[in-house]
C-alpha angles and dihedrals in degrees: 000000000000105000148330091276093061090044088057092049090048092056090048092049097051098042092046090046092050092049097051094043089055092049091051093046092052091052091057095042090048091054114275086223090065090052090048086053092050091050088052089052094056094046101261121120109264095227086067089072089067092053093047096047094048091046089052092047102041095032089051093055090044093053092048090051094043098242117150093339097173096048095045090046090053089054089050089051089057094045095051093048087054093047091050097044100041101032117013109032094076089058092055131228099307099023135259104257092267100057133023114251129242099265093107093043091052092050091049089046087052091050093050094045088053093052097042088055099043105020121207120258099171112107090344117156092213090059090056092045098046096038087053092051091046095050090047090051092050094047090049090053089058 
């Protein structure tokens, strides 16, 4: 591992990926139709539940593996902004007794912003793939 900075990004990437993966998995295990119905009840098209759950599930795996970390993190930024504004903001930072607040969403948003800005190269699968492709391209030019 190159330095402490990369070690910190690795921790952020893996924890953020695991968190989103589990959230996506729960949406499918709990019945994605129920989640779609809840989306409808808050004024969002129900089909968005499928996209959100797939993004969380596949994006979570991609982050843990280190595939397209910046892109996936940027998508999670958009997802968390939507969740905070549409669902959690009215409940306040710590919640209102009926619903949790947006403190966790804000922490996940901050993690995703940090990763979308800086990326995460340590133990990242895309680093191995793209470095290999780049070295093959260079060797074929010689």
